[in-house]
N, C-alpha and C positions, 0 to 999 in steps of 0.2 A: 480393865485392860490389862492383859498379862505382860509382866515387865520386860521380859524378852522381846516383846513386839513394840514397845514404845518409839524407840529411836527408828526402827523401818517404817512405822506407820505414820510418824510425823513427818518423815523424809519424802514419804510419798504423797500424803496429803500437802505439804508444802510445794510439791511440783506441780501438783493440780491447781493450786492457786496460782502459782507463778504463770501457767501457761494458759490461765483463763483471762478472756478480754476483760471481765467484770472485776472491779476491785471494790466495790462495796455490797454489803449482803444483809439481809434482814434475817431474822432468828428463823423464820419459816423457810429460808432459801438454805441456811446451814444445815437445818433439818432434812433438807433435801438430799444434801451432800451426804449426810449420814446414812441415810436409807439407799442411797445409790451405791456406796463404798463400802457399805457393811460386809458384804459376802467376799469382795476382792480383798480386802484388806484383813479379812478374819477379826472384824471388830466384835467382841462379845454380844451377844443379844441382849444382856444385862446393862448395857451402856446407854443410858438415858442420854436425851438431846442436853440436859443441863450437865451433865458429867462430859459429853462430847466436847461442848464449847469451853469447858473450863480447861480441857485436855489441850484444845487449839490454842487458847491463848497463854498457856504455860509453855507450850511445847514448840510453838511455830512462831511466825512474825505477823500473824492476825492481831488485831488491836480492837479495842471496843471504843466506842465514841458515844457520849451523850449528847443531844441536843435540846436546849432549853429554851424556854419561852417566858417573857415577862407577863403577857396577857393570857397564857393558857395552862393550865396546872399539868398538862399531858408532858410527860418526858420520852422523847424518842431515842431509843437506841439501835445503833447500827454497828456491824463489823467490817472492818476496812484491812484492805491488803495493802503492803507498800506500794507508795505511789499514787494511792487514790486521791482524786482533786475534789475539790468543795463541788464542783459542778455535779459530780456523778453522785455525791452524798445528799446533795439538794434534791436531785432526781429521785431518789429514793424515798424521800418523805412520802409523796404520792404517785401511786401507779397509775400509768397513763399521761403522766405530766410532761412538759417540753419546757426549755430553758427559753427566755424571751427578752424583749426591751432590752436594757443596757447590757445585759448578758450575752444576748445573741448578737449585738452590735460588737463587743469585745471577741467573740468566736470569729467573727466574720472581718476581724480587723477592720472596724469601721470606727474605732477610736483608738487614741494613744495611751489612755489612762486604763489601770488596771483596778475595776470597781470591787469594792469589797461587799457590796451587796450584790446577792445571786438570785434574779427573779425566775421563779418557776411558776407556770401557768397549768392548772387544771380546769378543764373547761367545764363550765356548769351543764345541766342537762337540758334539752332544747325547751323553749318555753314559747307561748303564742306570741306572734308577732305584736309589737306595740301599735295600738290604734292612734288616731289623733293625729292633727296636722301640726307642724313646726311653725311658728310665728317668729318675728323679729324679737317681740317682748320675752317670750320664754326661752329664746337664744340668749338675749342680753343676762336674763336672769341667771341661767344656768353657768355661764362663764364669767359671772362678776364674783362669784366666790370661789373660794380654793378648792381645788380638785380633791376628791377624797384619795386617801391613801389606805392601802391594806395594814391592818394591825396582826396580821397572822404572820408572824415571824419568830424566827428560831435563830439561836445563837450557836456559831462553832468556831472555837478559838477568835480570831479578830473578823471572822466572817459573819454575815447577817443573810439569812436565806428567807425570802419574801415569798409569801406563797399567794398568787393570784386565782381569782376565780373569773376567767374570762367567760365570753359569751360563746355559745356553742356554734362552732365553726367546721366541725369534723375534722379538727387539727388541719385546717386551711394553710399551706403553705409551709407546713412543717417538713424537714428533712433530716435524715441522719448527718451527724456530723462527728469527729473525734476530738478528744482532748488532746492536749499538748503531749500526754503519754499513751495515746493511743485508745483510750477507754470509747466506747460506742456511746454517744449522747445523742438527744432529739433536741431540735432547736428550730425556730423559725429561720426560713431562708431570708436572704438580702430583701426581696421586695416586701414579704409581711412584715419583716423588722422594721424597715423604714415607715410603714404606715403605721405599726403600733407605736412606735416613739412620737409620731405626730398626735396621735391620739392621747398618748400618755407620756408627755415630755420629762414629767417629774423623776419617770423610771428609766430616763435616759442621762440624768445629771442637768436636765433644763435645755431650753431652746438653742442656746449655743452649742451645745453638743450634739442637739440634734442636726443642725446645719453643718457641723463639722461630719457627722456620719454621710449626710447627702454628698457632700463632697468627695469623701473617700469611697464612697460607692458608684460615682460618675459613671466609670468605665464599665461598671458590671450589671448596672441595672437595665432591665428589659422593662421598657414604659408599657409594651403591651401586656406583660405578665402583672406589672403593678395596678394597671387600671382594671385588668380582669379580676383580680385579688380585692380591691378596694369595692368593685362593684358586688361580688360575692359577699363581702362583708356586710353591706347593707347598713350603713350607718345613717341615722337621722339627720346628723349634722352635717355640712359641707366641708368634710376634710379634703376634699380635692382643691379647694382654693388655699388651704395652708400646704398642701404638697407642691401645688403649681409654685407658690412663692419660694419654697426651699429649693425646688429644682433651677428656677431663674437665678437665685442668689449662688446657688451652687456652681453656676456656669453650664448647665444642661443644654444649650443652645435653645434658639428660638422654635425651632420646628418640633422639637421633643416638648416644650413648654406649652406650645399651643396646643398639644393635645388633650391638655387639661382644661384650657379656655373653652374647648367646645361643651364642655357640662353646662348645667345651669348655674347660674350666678344670681339667685334671689333674693340674697340676705348678706348682710355685713357679718363677717364671722371673725374669730379670735385664734391667734397663734396659740394661746394658753390662757388657762383660768387666771382670774384676780390679776391682771396687768395693770400696776399703779400708776407708772409714767409711761405712756404710751404713744405711739404714732400710728397713720393710718396709710394703707397702701391702697390707692384707688383702683390701680390696674387689676387686684385680686380681691378687693373688696374685703380687706383683712386690717385689724388692729393687731398691733405687736408692739414689743419693747423698743423704746427709743434706743437707737444705735445699733440695731441689728441690720438695718439698710445699707 
């Protein structure tokens, strides 16, 4: 780049980044900026992407971050502008992903905690519907052991990014949200979030945090939307029994809870996997940790 243009080019590029809603960029996105700005800023045709990145890192506030994983040799590099949040960085790992579980809880103010784990869901491709019938024996066996957790994790400073491969839902219940600095994010809405954390309480901090989320969401939840979303998710297990229990414990009122009671109650179910010291709620046919009632 010609020496006389360095300051002017850096200033213009800084303005571009500063006014962009995005704060996190892949190398390909940096390349797109180079292509789109080359003529306007009179960037020499000899300037390669490598040189352009080096110029940005040296002359602007653009920084590079490296995401490392204990279980995967792959290292992920991202370029961030001032104010980029861990949520936007986590979303940049997989295109088409969205924030879920405990992270969506936080973004919707359903928890007082600030979790250091960021959950990012990238849905699997569509698979044939599972065949076979649920039995009490198979249900007991499934919930008698610990729930599996994703090992697909990356570290960024004190944060852990946990990548999930959820079932194909067509991004059901996913909505646009904003981070605390205005970044555009994608996350599950309140009703989908509540269902997800019932299914995977470990990704929400455990059953007590799930209950707190139901309490915090009480005045915002549409039971119609929640039930419609649960039906579309089409789970084999009777999660409506657990959802009804949480709603009752959170004070949703008899009429709203009775909506869940109209669904089939064919099995004894579990609030979580591998409950060692448990009680039984006969109203919801539900095993739960002692002390939660």
